[in-house]
MARGUVO-358138 format. One record per atom (N, C-alpha, C): x, y, z. Coordinates in steps of 0.001 Angstrom, whole numbers, padded with zeros to 6 digits, always signed. Example, Ala and Ser with C-alpha at 12.3 -4.5 7.8 and 13.67 -1.06 7.14 Angstrom:
! residues 2
+013190-005690+007800;+012300-004500+007800;+013200-003300+007800;+012850-002250+007080;+013670-001060+007140;+012900+000030+007870;
//
This chain:
! residues 131
+050737+248227+021869;+051462+247043+021458;+051133+245867+022372;+051131+246135+023676;+050840+245090+024660;+049420+244559+024461;+048488+245485+024216;+047094+245091+024003;+046965+244231+022753;+047702+244600+021685;+047654+243836+020445;+048184+242425+020677;+049254+242309+021450;+049820+241004+021750;+048813+240137+022506;+048127+240730+023491;+047136+239974+024257;+045987+239501+023371;+045533+240363+022461;+044457+239973+021545;+044922+238832+020645;+046148+238935+020128;+046680+237879+019261;+046826+236573+020033;+047323+236634+021266;+047494+235427+022076;+046152+234781+022358;+045145+235597+022681;+043810+235056+022938;+043234+234421+021678;+043465+235048+020530;+042969+234502+019263;+043615+233166+018943;+044912+233055+019171;+045612+231790+018927;+045076+230700+019837;+044885+231018+021109;+044332+230031+022042;+042943+229587+021609;+042135+230545+021168;+040788+230220+020714;+040838+229332+019475;+041717+229634+018536;+041848+228808+017334;+042319+227396+017678;+043256+227285+018584;+043742+225967+018976;+042651+225163+019659;+041839+225826+020473;+040764+225105+021151;+039675+224685+020176;+039557+225367+019040;+038540+225035+018048;+038920+223808+017227;+040174+223431+017241;+040611+222353+016366;+040137+220983+016829;+039746+220842+018082;+039261+219549+018529;+037735+219564+018590;+037157+218403+018494;+035713+218269+018497;+035196+218235+019941;+034161+219040+020218;+033557+219064+021547;+032626+217872+021729;+032646+217272+022905;+031655+216230+023185;+030246+216836+023164;+029267+216033+022872;+027880+216487+022829;+027387+216852+024228;+026590+217906+024291;+025956+218281+025553;+024489+217862+025580;+024025+217237+024500;+022634+216796+024428;+022364+215768+025521;+021175+215833+026105;+020741+214957+027197;+021620+215098+028430;+022143+216301+028653;+022972+216591+029817;+022313+217687+030647;+022462+217570+031964;+022023+218615+032884;+023212+219021+033731;+023375+220323+033915;+024504+220874+034657;+024002+221773+035772;+024602+221665+036937;+024351+222609+038016;+025190+223844+037731;+024560+225004+037694;+025284+226245+037421;+025990+226663+038709;+027305+226794+038626;+028098+227116+039815;+028740+228494+039752;+028772+229091+038557;+029439+230383+038412;+028760+231209+037327;+028624+232503+037593;+028046+233445+036646;+028946+234666+036582;+029494+234946+035410;+030393+236092+035215;+031546+236104+036220;+032093+234930+036492;+033263+234832+037358;+032985+234833+038850;+031708+234863+039227;+031335+234896+040639;+030489+233666+040954;+030791+233001+042068;+030042+231809+042474;+028547+232123+042535;+027749+231138+042141;+026300+231295+042113;+025690+230234+043008;+024820+230662+043904;+024112+229695+044735;+022627+229929+044565;+021873+228863+044626;+020431+228965+044427;+019726+229300+045717;+018471+228955+045769;+017713+229113+046991;+017287+227733+047453;+016541+227684+048523;+016139+226381+049058;+015125+225657+048178;+014520+226345+047216;+013504+225721+046378;+014071+225126+045090;+015040+225812+044457;+015556+225361+043167;+017066+225500+043112;+017717+224490+042571;+019147+224548+042314;+019365+225198+040954;+020294+226144+040844;+020590+226718+039526;+021036+225616+038572;+020414+225527+037410;+020723+224428+036491;+020443+224832+035053;+021126+224148+034156;+020876+224296+032720;+020878+222898+032119;+019872+222594+031303;+019782+221257+030707;+019523+221380+029205;+020040+220389+028496;+019943+220341+027039;+019306+219012+026652;+018210+219068+025888;+017554+217845+025443;+016976+218074+024052;+017418+217238+023119;+016997+217433+021732;+017496+218770+021244;+016577+219648+020835;+016985+220986+020402;+016577+222049+021414;+016242+221635+022636;+015756+222561+023668;+016776+222735+024788;+016881+223953+025293;+017684+224253+026478;+016739+224882+027497;+016854+224436+028742;+016071+224979+029850;+017045+225357+030951;+016779+226483+031618;+017686+226935+032662;+016927+227675+033746;+017517+227705+034935;+017018+228507+036034;+018187+228837+036952;+018129+229989+037574;+019101+230314+038614;+018419+230309+039978;+017239+229706+040017;+016520+229561+041277;+015158+230214+041283;+014815+230923+040240;+013523+231608+040158;+012746+231142+038944;+012713+231970+037927;+011971+231667+036708;+012668+230613+035863;+011874+229961+035044;+012394+228995+034075;+012669+229741+032777;+013837+229531+032224;+014233+230137+030959;+014334+228999+029956;+013819+229201+028761;+013828+228128+027765;+014091+228706+026391;+014704+227893+025541;+015021+228323+024177;+015298+227103+023326;+015399+227329+022044;+015877+226332+021095;+017379+226562+020984;+018153+225477+020894;+019591+225660+020729;+020110+224771+019617;+021240+225195+019078;+021953+224406+018080;+023427+224514+018437;+024084+223355+018535;+025514+223352+018829;+026251+222612+017727;+027504+222963+017556;+028365+222350+016555;+029546+221689+017250;+030173+220746+016589;+031311+220026+017154;+032499+220939+017430;+032544+222114+016792;+033658+223043+017024;+033449+223914+018255;+032314+223736+018962;+032036+224505+020171;+031129+225699+019958;+030697+225929+018735;+029752+227005+018468;+028388+226598+019023;+027693+227538+019650;+026345+227272+020150;+025503+228531+019972;+024250+228336+019577;+023327+229445+019362;+022031+229123+020084;+021561+230080+020885;+020255+229982+021529;+019311+230900+020776;+018096+230425+020469;+017129+231259+019772;+015718+230882+020183;+014757+231703+019766;+013336+231460+020041;+013087+231178+021514;+013593+232033+022393;+013500+231789+023829;+012398+232557+024509;+012224+232223+025777;+011252+232885+026623;+011502+232497+028069;+010629+232979+028951;+010760+232628+030364;+009432+232819+031069;+009329+232188+032237;+008193+232474+033106;+008424+233863+033690;+007428+234455+034312;+007518+235864+034717;+007192+236109+036193;+007706+235265+037079;+007476+235477+038510;+008466+236506+039054;+008079+237200+040100;+009008+238099+040787;+009985+237236+041582;+011270+237556+041516;+012287+236797+042241;+013217+237757+042966;+013807+237302+044072;+014728+238161+044820;+015960+238532+043989;+016459+239741+044161;+017617+240234+043407;+018855+239386+043645;+018994+238788+044819;+020197+237997+045121;+020328+236748+044244;+019268+236360+043550;+019384+235231+042624;+020079+235627+041324;+020235+236925+041081;+020977+237448+039919;+020369+237017+038586;+019044+236916+038567;+018363+236435+037367;+018536+237348+036166;+018431+238655+036348;+018616+239579+035217;+020027+239440+034644;+021007+239321+035518;+022394+239131+035084;+022542+237819+034312;+021852+236775+034790;+021918+235489+034106;+021298+235570+032711;+020138+236179+032599;+019471+236289+031300;+020334+237077+030326;+020969+238151+030802;+021859+238929+029939;+023026+238064+029456;+023629+237289+030353;+024737+236400+029975;+024250+235315+029015;+023124+234700+029317;+022543+233645+028490;+022371+234128+027049;+021910+235353+026887;+021668+235912+025554;+022955+236223+024786;+024101+236244+025467;+025384+236526+024812;+026169+235260+024462;+025714+234097+024894;+026471+232859+024683;+026676+232600+023194;+027933+232278+022834;+028270+231998+021431;+029102+230727+021276;+029791+230304+022342;+030674+229131+022282;+030568+228354+023591;+030955+227100+023518;+031000+226297+024731;+032199+225359+024703;+032593+224942+025901;+033520+223828+026057;+032880+222875+027059;+033149+221603+026883;+032624+220585+027797;+033718+219539+027965;+034266+219508+029163;+035374+218603+029429;+035356+218211+030902;+035565+216923+031166;+035626+216394+032535;+034419+216824+033373;+033230+216799+032769;+032002+217119+033493;+031764+218593+033722;+032580+219457+033121;+032439+220899+033304;+032037+221561+031988;+030940+222287+032026;+030456+223051+030881;+030810+224512+031105;+031441+225133+030118;+031736+226563+030160;+031101+227206+028945;+030338+228260+029168;+029681+229001+028100;+030325+230379+027986;+030742+230737+026776;+031500+231961+026522;+030757+232867+025559;+031088+234162+025615;+030565+235077+024604;+031466+235033+023370;+031151+235817+022360;+031892+235794+021095;+033342+236242+021254;+033636+237023+022290;+035006+237485+022525;+035810+236525+023396;+035181+235444+023862;+035882+234458+024682;+035774+234672+026178;+034921+235573+026632;+034730+235802+028062;+033843+234699+028632;+034301+234081+029727;+033513+233052+030393;+032309+233689+031057;+031119+233244+030666;+029873+233799+031208;+029264+232889+032263;+029137+231605+031929;+028417+230654+032772;+029221+229373+032885;+029363+228859+034114;+030047+227587+034311;+029103+226646+035039;+029022+225395+034519;+028177+224386+035139;+028925+223078+035276;+028483+222250+036210;+029086+220927+036416;+027977+219888+036457;+028360+218655+036034;+027377+217561+036165;+027985+216404+036890;
//
Protein backbone atom coordinates (compact mmCIF):
# COMPACT_ATOMS: atom_id res chain seq x y z
CA UNK A 1 0.00 0.00 0.00
CA UNK A 2 2.79 2.39 0.96
CA UNK A 3 4.64 1.62 -2.28
CA UNK A 4 1.48 2.24 -4.31
CA UNK A 5 1.01 5.61 -2.61
CA UNK A 6 4.60 6.62 -3.40
CA UNK A 7 4.19 5.63 -7.06
CA UNK A 8 0.93 7.60 -7.28
CA UNK A 9 2.50 10.65 -5.60
CA UNK A 10 5.47 10.54 -7.96
CA UNK A 11 3.13 10.22 -10.95
CA UNK A 12 1.09 13.24 -9.84
CA UNK A 13 4.24 15.31 -9.39
CA UNK A 14 5.45 14.26 -12.82
CA UNK A 15 2.10 15.16 -14.41
CA UNK A 16 2.07 18.55 -12.71
CA UNK A 17 5.59 19.28 -13.88
CA UNK A 18 4.58 18.37 -17.45
CA UNK A 19 1.86 21.00 -17.58
CA UNK A 20 4.28 23.89 -18.01
CA UNK A 21 6.43 24.50 -21.05
CA UNK A 22 10.19 23.95 -20.64
CA UNK A 23 12.54 26.67 -21.82
CA UNK A 24 14.65 25.70 -24.83
CA UNK A 25 18.05 24.16 -24.19
CA UNK A 26 19.21 24.80 -27.76
CA UNK A 27 22.47 26.78 -28.00
CA UNK A 28 23.17 26.09 -24.32
CA UNK A 29 26.23 24.56 -22.68
CA UNK A 30 26.14 23.15 -19.16
CA UNK A 31 28.91 22.09 -16.81
CA UNK A 32 28.01 18.62 -15.53
CA UNK A 33 28.13 18.73 -11.74
CA UNK A 34 26.33 15.53 -10.74
CA UNK A 35 25.97 12.00 -12.07
CA UNK A 36 23.49 9.57 -10.48
CA UNK A 37 23.29 11.70 -7.34
CA UNK A 38 27.05 11.93 -6.81
CA UNK A 39 29.16 15.04 -7.47
CA UNK A 40 31.22 14.82 -10.66
CA UNK A 41 34.56 16.49 -11.15
CA UNK A 42 36.61 16.50 -14.30
CA UNK A 43 40.32 16.38 -14.78
CA UNK A 44 42.80 19.14 -15.43
CA UNK A 45 42.35 18.81 -19.21
CA UNK A 46 38.56 18.90 -19.67
CA UNK A 47 35.60 20.14 -17.67
CA UNK A 48 32.62 17.76 -17.70
CA UNK A 49 30.08 19.41 -20.01
CA UNK A 50 27.06 18.84 -22.20
CA UNK A 51 26.06 21.20 -25.01
CA UNK A 52 23.07 21.41 -27.33
CA UNK A 53 23.24 23.10 -30.73
CA UNK A 54 20.69 22.69 -33.49
CA UNK A 55 19.81 19.00 -33.39
CA UNK A 56 23.19 17.90 -31.96
CA UNK A 57 24.22 17.13 -28.38
CA UNK A 58 27.88 16.80 -27.39
CA UNK A 59 29.13 15.73 -23.97
CA UNK A 60 32.23 14.74 -22.05
CA UNK A 61 33.00 13.85 -18.46
CA UNK A 62 36.66 14.64 -19.01
CA UNK A 63 37.76 11.93 -21.43
CA UNK A 64 36.06 10.94 -24.66
CA UNK A 65 33.64 13.09 -26.61
CA UNK A 66 30.12 11.71 -26.80
CA UNK A 67 27.81 12.97 -29.54
CA UNK A 68 24.28 12.30 -30.74
CA UNK A 69 21.27 13.78 -32.45
CA UNK A 70 18.62 15.00 -30.03
CA UNK A 71 15.03 16.11 -30.15
CA UNK A 72 13.32 17.89 -27.27
CA UNK A 73 9.72 18.92 -26.74
CA UNK A 74 8.24 21.79 -24.74
CA UNK A 75 6.78 19.25 -22.27
CA UNK A 76 10.30 18.16 -21.23
CA UNK A 77 10.52 15.03 -23.35
CA UNK A 78 13.99 14.50 -24.85
CA UNK A 79 15.36 11.73 -27.06
CA UNK A 80 19.00 11.09 -27.94
CA UNK A 81 19.66 8.98 -31.04
CA UNK A 82 22.26 8.18 -33.70
CA UNK A 83 25.11 8.62 -31.22
CA UNK A 84 28.74 7.71 -30.96
CA UNK A 85 31.94 8.59 -29.15
CA UNK A 86 35.68 8.82 -29.48
CA UNK A 87 37.49 5.74 -28.16
CA UNK A 88 40.45 6.83 -26.01
CA UNK A 89 41.36 5.00 -22.81
CA UNK A 90 40.37 7.10 -19.79
CA UNK A 91 40.89 6.70 -16.04
CA UNK A 92 38.06 4.93 -14.18
CA UNK A 93 37.67 7.87 -11.76
CA UNK A 94 36.13 9.92 -14.58
CA UNK A 95 33.12 7.53 -14.44
CA UNK A 96 32.75 7.57 -18.21
CA UNK A 97 31.05 4.17 -18.51
CA UNK A 98 28.55 5.23 -15.84
CA UNK A 99 27.94 8.47 -17.72
CA UNK A 100 27.34 6.74 -21.06
CA UNK A 101 24.88 4.34 -19.39
CA UNK A 102 23.00 7.29 -17.83
CA UNK A 103 23.11 9.29 -21.09
CA UNK A 104 21.48 6.38 -22.94
CA UNK A 105 18.59 6.29 -20.42
CA UNK A 106 17.65 10.00 -20.61
CA UNK A 107 13.96 10.52 -21.42
CA UNK A 108 12.99 13.86 -19.82
CA UNK A 109 14.57 17.13 -18.82
CA UNK A 110 13.91 20.20 -16.74
CA UNK A 111 15.69 23.52 -17.20
CA UNK A 112 15.14 26.22 -14.64
CA UNK A 113 17.30 28.99 -13.15
CA UNK A 114 20.36 27.85 -15.13
CA UNK A 115 20.09 24.24 -13.95
CA UNK A 116 19.55 21.35 -16.36
CA UNK A 117 18.33 18.04 -14.93
CA UNK A 118 18.12 14.93 -17.10
CA UNK A 119 15.88 12.09 -15.92
CA UNK A 120 15.10 8.55 -16.99
CA UNK A 121 11.58 7.41 -17.91
CA UNK A 122 10.80 6.59 -14.26
CA UNK A 123 11.79 10.08 -13.07
CA UNK A 124 15.20 9.23 -11.57
CA UNK A 125 17.66 12.12 -11.79
CA UNK A 126 20.61 10.93 -13.87
CA UNK A 127 22.61 14.01 -14.83
CA UNK A 128 22.65 17.55 -13.45
CA UNK A 129 24.34 20.48 -15.19
CA UNK A 130 24.62 24.23 -14.61
CA UNK A 131 25.36 27.13 -16.92
